[in-house]
KETOR-528921 format. One record per atom (N, C-alpha, C, O): atom name; x, y, z. Coordinates in pm, whole numbers, plus 50000, padded with zeros to 5 digits. Layout:
// KETOR-528921
{atom->CA	east->X	north->Y	up->Z}
...
***
This chain:
// KETOR-528921
{atom->N	east->10785	north->36890	up->77356}
{atom->CA	east->10740	north->37019	up->77225}
{atom->C	east->10556	north->36979	up->77197}
{atom->O	east->10469	north->37062	up->77170}
{atom->N	east->10544	north->36883	up->77206}
{atom->CA	east->10369	north->36855	up->77204}
{atom->C	east->10326	north->36903	up->77306}
{atom->O	east->10226	north->36973	up->77289}
{atom->N	east->10372	north->36890	up->77437}
{atom->CA	east->10333	north->36929	up->77554}
{atom->C	east->10319	north->37076	up->77534}
{atom->O	east->10205	north->37118	up->77558}
{atom->N	east->10383	north->37142	up->77506}
{atom->CA	east->10404	north->37279	up->77529}
{atom->C	east->10279	north->37354	up->77411}
{atom->O	east->10198	north->37444	up->77433}
{atom->N	east->10304	north->37272	up->77284}
{atom->CA	east->10181	north->37315	up->77204}
{atom->C	east->10023	north->37337	up->77264}
{atom->O	east->09947	north->37433	up->77258}
{atom->N	east->10008	north->37189	up->77330}
{atom->CA	east->09878	north->37197	up->77315}
{atom->C	east->09833	north->37257	up->77484}
{atom->O	east->09723	north->37287	up->77531}
{atom->N	east->09973	north->37258	up->77546}
{atom->CA	east->09939	north->37345	up->77667}
{atom->C	east->09901	north->37513	up->77618}
{atom->O	east->09793	north->37564	up->77647}
{atom->N	east->10004	north->37582	up->77543}
{atom->CA	east->09968	north->37725	up->77501}
{atom->C	east->09805	north->37689	up->77415}
{atom->O	east->09708	north->37737	up->77474}
{atom->N	east->09781	north->37625	up->77311}
{atom->CA	east->09680	north->37619	up->77280}
{atom->C	east->09500	north->37633	up->77373}
{atom->O	east->09398	north->37699	up->77354}
{atom->N	east->09547	north->37527	up->77475}
{atom->CA	east->09432	north->37536	up->77567}
{atom->C	east->09436	north->37652	up->77654}
{atom->O	east->09331	north->37700	up->77696}
{atom->N	east->09578	north->37716	up->77691}
{atom->CA	east->09575	north->37855	up->77765}
{atom->C	east->09471	north->37953	up->77640}
{atom->O	east->09358	north->37994	up->77669}
{atom->N	east->09523	north->37972	up->77535}
{atom->CA	east->09472	north->38060	up->77413}
{atom->C	east->09275	north->38006	up->77402}
{atom->O	east->09181	north->38079	up->77373}
{atom->N	east->09275	north->37904	up->77426}
{atom->CA	east->09125	north->37863	up->77395}
{atom->C	east->09075	north->37906	up->77518}
{atom->O	east->08983	north->37988	up->77508}
{atom->N	east->09101	north->37881	up->77605}
{atom->CA	east->09030	north->37922	up->77747}
{atom->C	east->09046	north->38076	up->77784}
{atom->O	east->08958	north->38111	up->77863}
{atom->N	east->09125	north->38164	up->77753}
{atom->CA	east->09106	north->38261	up->77711}
{atom->C	east->09076	north->38351	up->77659}
{atom->O	east->09084	north->38466	up->77702}
{atom->N	east->09013	north->38296	up->77503}
{atom->CA	east->08930	north->38383	up->77426}
{atom->C	east->08770	north->38346	up->77495}
{atom->O	east->08685	north->38430	up->77522}
{atom->N	east->08761	north->38223	up->77511}
{atom->CA	east->08633	north->38179	up->77561}
{atom->C	east->08566	north->38256	up->77690}
{atom->O	east->08446	north->38279	up->77710}
{atom->N	east->08690	north->38293	up->77778}
{atom->CA	east->08640	north->38371	up->77873}
{atom->C	east->08610	north->38494	up->77838}
{atom->O	east->08511	north->38549	up->77885}
{atom->N	east->08694	north->38557	up->77748}
{atom->CA	east->08643	north->38686	up->77679}
{atom->C	east->08538	north->38712	up->77624}
{atom->O	east->08473	north->38816	up->77637}
{atom->N	east->08506	north->38602	up->77544}
{atom->CA	east->08372	north->38601	up->77480}
{atom->C	east->08245	north->38613	up->77589}
{atom->O	east->08162	north->38704	up->77582}
{atom->N	east->08243	north->38517	up->77684}
{atom->CA	east->08161	north->38528	up->77763}
{atom->C	east->08147	north->38636	up->77844}
{atom->O	east->08031	north->38664	up->77871}
{atom->N	east->08253	north->38722	up->77901}
{atom->CA	east->08238	north->38876	up->77951}
{atom->C	east->08210	north->38955	up->77845}
{atom->O	east->08182	north->39063	up->77898}
{atom->N	east->08204	north->38965	up->77759}
{atom->CA	east->08174	north->39054	up->77628}
{atom->C	east->08026	north->39025	up->77640}
{atom->O	east->07959	north->39123	up->77669}
{atom->N	east->07963	north->38914	up->77624}
{atom->CA	east->07824	north->38887	up->77621}
{atom->C	east->07737	north->38943	up->77682}
{atom->O	east->07625	north->38988	up->77658}
{atom->N	east->07819	north->38933	up->77785}
{atom->CA	east->07784	north->38959	up->77969}
{atom->C	east->07730	north->39086	up->77951}
{atom->O	east->07610	north->39111	up->77964}
{atom->N	east->07846	north->39192	up->77911}
{atom->CA	east->07812	north->39306	up->77929}
{atom->C	east->07707	north->39384	up->77817}
{atom->O	east->07647	north->39491	up->77829}
{atom->N	east->07709	north->39294	up->77711}
{atom->CA	east->07597	north->39313	up->77578}
{atom->C	east->07450	north->39314	up->77635}
{atom->O	east->07368	north->39394	up->77589}
{atom->N	east->07416	north->39220	up->77741}
{atom->CA	east->07291	north->39211	up->77760}
{atom->C	east->07204	north->39283	up->77914}
{atom->O	east->07104	north->39256	up->77981}
{atom->N	east->07335	north->39409	up->77913}
{atom->CA	east->07293	north->39459	up->78044}
{atom->C	east->07213	north->39577	up->77945}
{atom->O	east->07258	north->39608	up->77835}
{atom->N	east->07097	north->39632	up->78000}
{atom->CA	east->06997	north->39738	up->77919}
{atom->C	east->06922	north->39796	up->78049}
{atom->O	east->06899	north->39745	up->78158}
{atom->N	east->06897	north->39898	up->78005}
{atom->CA	east->06835	north->39989	up->78092}
{atom->C	east->06666	north->39931	up->78146}
{atom->O	east->06608	north->39849	up->78075}
{atom->N	east->06630	north->39960	up->78216}
{atom->CA	east->06499	north->39948	up->78264}
{atom->C	east->06405	north->40050	up->78212}
{atom->O	east->06309	north->40013	up->78145}
{atom->N	east->06423	north->40167	up->78236}
{atom->CA	east->06362	north->40245	up->78198}
{atom->C	east->06457	north->40390	up->78124}
{atom->O	east->06577	north->40372	up->78105}
{atom->N	east->06404	north->40506	up->78091}
{atom->CA	east->06524	north->40609	up->78006}
{atom->C	east->06565	north->40702	up->78126}
{atom->O	east->06577	north->40819	up->78090}
{atom->N	east->06585	north->40685	up->78228}
{atom->CA	east->06592	north->40792	up->78341}
{atom->C	east->06765	north->40795	up->78341}
{atom->O	east->06841	north->40710	up->78298}
{atom->N	east->06783	north->40875	up->78381}
{atom->CA	east->06958	north->40924	up->78371}
{atom->C	east->06993	north->40820	up->78463}
{atom->O	east->07058	north->40732	up->78407}
{atom->N	east->06971	north->40798	up->78592}
{atom->CA	east->06985	north->40722	up->78690}
{atom->C	east->07021	north->40545	up->78651}
{atom->O	east->07108	north->40468	up->78691}
{atom->N	east->06929	north->40533	up->78573}
{atom->CA	east->06934	north->40395	up->78513}
{atom->C	east->07033	north->40378	up->78426}
{atom->O	east->07104	north->40278	up->78426}
{atom->N	east->07053	north->40531	up->78296}
{atom->CA	east->07205	north->40466	up->78225}
{atom->C	east->07295	north->40474	up->78298}
{atom->O	east->07382	north->40387	up->78289}
{atom->N	east->07309	north->40587	up->78404}
{atom->CA	east->07422	north->40519	up->78491}
{atom->C	east->07481	north->40438	up->78541}
{atom->O	east->07601	north->40411	up->78538}
{atom->N	east->07361	north->40375	up->78615}
{atom->CA	east->07389	north->40206	up->78638}
{atom->C	east->07438	north->40083	up->78549}
{atom->O	east->07489	north->39980	up->78594}
{atom->N	east->07410	north->40116	up->78403}
{atom->CA	east->07399	north->40057	up->78278}
{atom->C	east->07618	north->40121	up->78272}
{atom->O	east->07711	north->40044	up->78251}
{atom->N	east->07625	north->40221	up->78289}
{atom->CA	east->07728	north->40271	up->78192}
{atom->C	east->07855	north->40209	up->78357}
{atom->O	east->07975	north->40207	up->78333}
{atom->N	east->07812	north->40170	up->78488}
{atom->CA	east->07897	north->40143	up->78601}
{atom->C	east->07883	north->39974	up->78543}
{atom->O	east->07994	north->39921	up->78536}
{atom->N	east->07780	north->39895	up->78508}
{atom->CA	east->07785	north->39785	up->78473}
{atom->C	east->07871	north->39705	up->78342}
{atom->O	east->07899	north->39587	up->78317}
{atom->N	east->07900	north->39853	up->78266}
{atom->CA	east->07963	north->39783	up->78125}
{atom->C	east->08108	north->39801	up->78151}
{atom->O	east->08198	north->39758	up->78078}
{atom->N	east->08127	north->39887	up->78294}
{atom->CA	east->08275	north->39945	up->78329}
{atom->C	east->08357	north->40032	up->78230}
{atom->O	east->08467	north->39996	up->78187}
{atom->N	east->08288	north->40165	up->78192}
{atom->CA	east->08324	north->40249	up->78075}
{atom->C	east->08324	north->40353	up->78117}
{atom->O	east->08233	north->40431	up->78089}
{atom->N	east->08437	north->40393	up->78206}
{atom->CA	east->08483	north->40516	up->78295}
{atom->C	east->08414	north->40668	up->78193}
{atom->O	east->08360	north->40765	up->78245}
{atom->N	east->08435	north->40648	up->78044}
{atom->CA	east->08411	north->40770	up->78006}
{atom->C	east->08260	north->40793	up->77954}
{atom->O	east->08209	north->40894	up->77905}
{atom->N	east->08217	north->40691	up->77975}
{atom->CA	east->08045	north->40691	up->77987}
{atom->C	east->07991	north->40717	up->78145}
{atom->O	east->07918	north->40813	up->78170}
{atom->N	east->08023	north->40647	up->78222}
{atom->CA	east->08023	north->40663	up->78363}
{atom->C	east->07983	north->40878	up->78375}
{atom->O	east->07874	north->40934	up->78389}
{atom->N	east->08104	north->40932	up->78364}
{atom->CA	east->08147	north->41048	up->78327}
{atom->C	east->08029	north->41140	up->78269}
{atom->O	east->07998	north->41249	up->78318}
{atom->N	east->07974	north->41089	up->78172}
{atom->CA	east->07872	north->41132	up->78077}
{atom->C	east->07732	north->41124	up->78110}
{atom->O	east->07642	north->41204	up->78083}
{atom->N	east->07727	north->40966	up->78201}
{atom->CA	east->07618	north->40968	up->78235}
{atom->C	east->07574	north->41038	up->78376}
{atom->O	east->07460	north->41077	up->78401}
{atom->N	east->07685	north->41047	up->78461}
{atom->CA	east->07694	north->41138	up->78611}
{atom->C	east->07633	north->41292	up->78520}
{atom->O	east->07523	north->41342	up->78543}
{atom->N	east->07710	north->41334	up->78442}
{atom->CA	east->07647	north->41487	up->78398}
{atom->C	east->07499	north->41508	up->78425}
{atom->O	east->07430	north->41581	up->78497}
{atom->N	east->07476	north->41381	up->78305}
{atom->CA	east->07335	north->41370	up->78254}
{atom->C	east->07220	north->41381	up->78423}
{atom->O	east->07135	north->41460	up->78461}
{atom->N	east->07261	north->41298	up->78462}
{atom->CA	east->07172	north->41260	up->78600}
{atom->C	east->07226	north->41392	up->78699}
{atom->O	east->07167	north->41404	up->78806}
{atom->N	east->07322	north->41479	up->78673}
{atom->CA	east->07311	north->41576	up->78758}
{atom->C	east->07368	north->41591	up->78910}
{atom->O	east->07340	north->41669	up->79002}
{atom->N	east->07460	north->41482	up->78896}
{atom->CA	east->07524	north->41390	up->79007}
{atom->C	east->07671	north->41420	up->79036}
{atom->O	east->07738	north->41447	up->78936}
{atom->N	east->07711	north->41420	up->79112}
{atom->CA	east->07869	north->41430	up->79170}
{atom->C	east->07914	north->41280	up->79182}
{atom->O	east->07835	north->41186	up->79181}
{atom->N	east->08044	north->41270	up->79192}
{atom->CA	east->08113	north->41106	up->79205}
{atom->C	east->08052	north->41119	up->79331}
{atom->O	east->07961	north->41037	up->79342}
{atom->N	east->08067	north->41192	up->79435}
{atom->CA	east->08050	north->41131	up->79609}
{atom->C	east->07918	north->41116	up->79588}
{atom->O	east->07863	north->41031	up->79657}
{atom->N	east->07837	north->41189	up->79494}
{atom->CA	east->07679	north->41146	up->79509}
{atom->C	east->07622	north->41046	up->79481}
{atom->O	east->07554	north->40976	up->79557}
{atom->N	east->07648	north->41026	up->79340}
{atom->CA	east->07665	north->40901	up->79330}
{atom->C	east->07691	north->40769	up->79410}
{atom->O	east->07608	north->40678	up->79407}
{atom->N	east->07794	north->40760	up->79475}
{atom->CA	east->07827	north->40677	up->79554}
{atom->C	east->07739	north->40661	up->79647}
{atom->O	east->07705	north->40545	up->79668}
{atom->N	east->07681	north->40761	up->79724}
{atom->CA	east->07595	north->40804	up->79860}
{atom->C	east->07445	north->40775	up->79830}
{atom->O	east->07385	north->40704	up->79911}
{atom->N	east->07376	north->40826	up->79717}
{atom->CA	east->07248	north->40816	up->79680}
{atom->C	east->07189	north->40714	up->79574}
{atom->O	east->07071	north->40680	up->79576}
{atom->N	east->07311	north->40652	up->79453}
{atom->CA	east->07253	north->40628	up->79355}
{atom->C	east->07249	north->40442	up->79395}
{atom->O	east->07336	north->40380	up->79456}
{atom->N	east->07121	north->40388	up->79339}
{atom->CA	east->07050	north->40267	up->79387}
{atom->C	east->07032	north->40192	up->79238}
{atom->O	east->06946	north->40230	up->79158}
{atom->N	east->07140	north->40062	up->79206}
{atom->CA	east->07134	north->39995	up->79110}
{atom->C	east->07022	north->39863	up->79133}
{atom->O	east->07036	north->39815	up->79245}
{atom->N	east->06945	north->39814	up->79073}
{atom->CA	east->06867	north->39688	up->79123}
{atom->C	east->06824	north->39701	up->79292}
{atom->O	east->06831	north->39595	up->79354}
{atom->N	east->06797	north->39776	up->79340}
{atom->CA	east->06812	north->39761	up->79512}
{atom->C	east->06969	north->39750	up->79592}
{atom->O	east->06990	north->39702	up->79703}
{atom->N	east->07056	north->39803	up->79509}
{atom->CA	east->07193	north->39812	up->79571}
{atom->C	east->07272	north->39900	up->79536}
{atom->O	east->07292	north->39937	up->79421}
{atom->N	east->07338	north->39952	up->79667}
{atom->CA	east->07416	north->40087	up->79640}
{atom->C	east->07524	north->40048	up->79517}
{atom->O	east->07538	north->39938	up->79463}
{atom->N	east->07595	north->40172	up->79490}
{atom->CA	east->07641	north->40154	up->79351}
{atom->C	east->07754	north->40122	up->79382}
{atom->O	east->07830	north->40182	up->79307}
{atom->N	east->07800	north->40069	up->79440}
{atom->CA	east->07935	north->40008	up->79522}
{atom->C	east->07937	north->39842	up->79502}
{atom->O	east->08013	north->39767	up->79441}
{atom->N	east->07812	north->39821	up->79584}
{atom->CA	east->07776	north->39661	up->79575}
{atom->C	east->07750	north->39609	up->79410}
{atom->O	east->07793	north->39504	up->79363}
{atom->N	east->07670	north->39710	up->79339}
{atom->CA	east->07639	north->39696	up->79196}
{atom->C	east->07766	north->39649	up->79126}
{atom->O	east->07783	north->39536	up->79079}
{atom->N	east->07877	north->39778	up->79124}
{atom->CA	east->07977	north->39798	up->79067}
{atom->C	east->08069	north->39655	up->79090}
{atom->O	east->08125	north->39602	up->78994}
{atom->N	east->08079	north->39602	up->79223}
{atom->CA	east->08158	north->39474	up->79296}
{atom->C	east->08073	north->39377	up->79206}
{atom->O	east->08158	north->39320	up->79137}
{atom->N	east->07945	north->39327	up->79172}
{atom->CA	east->07865	north->39221	up->79166}
{atom->C	east->07910	north->39218	up->78975}
{atom->O	east->07943	north->39119	up->78910}
{atom->N	east->07895	north->39351	up->78930}
{atom->CA	east->07933	north->39287	up->78764}
{atom->C	east->08126	north->39354	up->78734}
{atom->O	east->08164	north->39409	up->78631}
{atom->N	east->08199	north->39330	up->78835}
{atom->CA	east->08322	north->39327	up->78857}
{atom->C	east->08373	north->39480	up->78782}
{atom->O	east->08484	north->39494	up->78731}
{atom->N	east->08304	north->39550	up->78787}
{atom->CA	east->08336	north->39679	up->78711}
{atom->C	east->08467	north->39792	up->78809}
{atom->O	east->08448	north->39899	up->78868}
{atom->N	east->08596	north->39709	up->78790}
{atom->CA	east->08678	north->39796	up->78848}
{atom->C	east->08710	north->39884	up->78833}
{atom->O	east->08723	north->39964	up->78926}
{atom->N	east->08742	north->39916	up->78697}
{atom->CA	east->08755	north->40099	up->78660}
{atom->C	east->08628	north->40143	up->78708}
{atom->O	east->08642	north->40265	up->78713}
{atom->N	east->08511	north->40116	up->78746}
{atom->CA	east->08411	north->40184	up->78769}
{atom->C	east->08434	north->40224	up->78888}
{atom->O	east->08434	north->40343	up->78921}
{atom->N	east->08460	north->40114	up->78975}
{atom->CA	east->08513	north->40109	up->79151}
{atom->C	east->08608	north->40262	up->79155}
{atom->O	east->08595	north->40362	up->79225}
{atom->N	east->08702	north->40228	up->79053}
{atom->CA	east->08813	north->40334	up->79069}
{atom->C	east->08791	north->40453	up->79032}
{atom->O	east->08860	north->40531	up->79098}
{atom->N	east->08696	north->40527	up->78921}
{atom->CA	east->08662	north->40627	up->78880}
{atom->C	east->08603	north->40651	up->78981}
{atom->O	east->08686	north->40693	up->79061}
{atom->N	east->08460	north->40649	up->79046}
{atom->CA	east->08409	north->40652	up->79152}
{atom->C	east->08425	north->40650	up->79279}
{atom->O	east->08353	north->40695	up->79369}
{atom->N	east->08513	north->40602	up->79281}
{atom->CA	east->08614	north->40576	up->79427}
{atom->C	east->08508	north->40506	up->79544}
{atom->O	east->08488	north->40543	up->79660}
{atom->N	east->08453	north->40400	up->79475}
{atom->CA	east->08351	north->40334	up->79516}
{atom->C	east->08426	north->40223	up->79656}
{atom->O	east->08352	north->40183	up->79745}
{atom->N	east->08577	north->40187	up->79655}
{atom->CA	east->08642	north->40105	up->79767}
{atom->C	east->08611	north->40158	up->79873}
{atom->O	east->08589	north->40276	up->79897}
{atom->N	east->08608	north->40026	up->79972}
{atom->CA	east->08554	north->40093	up->80128}
{atom->C	east->08700	north->40113	up->80149}
{atom->O	east->08798	north->40070	up->80089}
{atom->N	east->08683	north->40204	up->80268}
{atom->CA	east->08804	north->40212	up->80363}
{atom->C	east->08915	north->40102	up->80374}
{atom->O	east->09029	north->40105	up->80329}
{atom->N	east->08861	north->40019	up->80434}
{atom->CA	east->08906	north->39869	up->80461}
{atom->C	east->08974	north->39810	up->80324}
{atom->O	east->09082	north->39751	up->80331}
{atom->N	east->08912	north->39828	up->80207}
{atom->CA	east->08954	north->39775	up->80052}
{atom->C	east->09080	north->39856	up->80059}
{atom->O	east->09189	north->39802	up->80040}
{atom->N	east->09067	north->39999	up->80088}
{atom->CA	east->09190	north->40042	up->80021}
{atom->C	east->09303	north->40011	up->80127}
{atom->O	east->09418	north->39993	up->80085}
{atom->N	east->09274	north->40004	up->80273}
{atom->CA	east->09368	north->39962	up->80379}
{atom->C	east->09492	north->39835	up->80305}
{atom->O	east->09612	north->39848	up->80282}
{atom->N	east->09400	north->39717	up->80284}
{atom->CA	east->09421	north->39611	up->80233}
{atom->C	east->09469	north->39634	up->80129}
{atom->O	east->09573	north->39568	up->80129}
{atom->N	east->09459	north->39707	up->80002}
{atom->CA	east->09514	north->39712	up->79891}
{atom->C	east->09687	north->39788	up->79924}
{atom->O	east->09798	north->39752	up->79884}
{atom->N	east->09655	north->39872	up->79989}
{atom->CA	east->09798	north->39971	up->80045}
{atom->C	east->09891	north->39855	up->80088}
{atom->O	east->09998	north->39838	up->80030}
{atom->N	east->09845	north->39765	up->80205}
{atom->CA	east->09976	north->39727	up->80289}
{atom->C	east->10046	north->39648	up->80231}
{atom->O	east->10145	north->39593	up->80280}
{atom->N	east->09989	north->39627	up->80080}
{atom->CA	east->10061	north->39469	up->80023}
{atom->C	east->10178	north->39526	up->79982}
{atom->O	east->10267	north->39457	up->79933}
***
């Protein structure tokens, strides 16, 4: 019984520390300038789909245009989203490559 409680306590502690680390990482992302493109990159890094749609509208871009022309820190939108583990952004902007879609659908 003590082992079970100890294991549950360790699991809870590691989960909360992981969540706080991820939360603090998201807070540290700021725009370099006040451009709409920079704001869109920050929205992608924060993995906030509603904010992404708002920033797309401000930048005057459509989803496919963001995928093709947007550059964040010298990376494509797809590379930038994957670097920040922004999986909601990847889904919202349809940034997954055909190879990744095939691998996901074949499971």
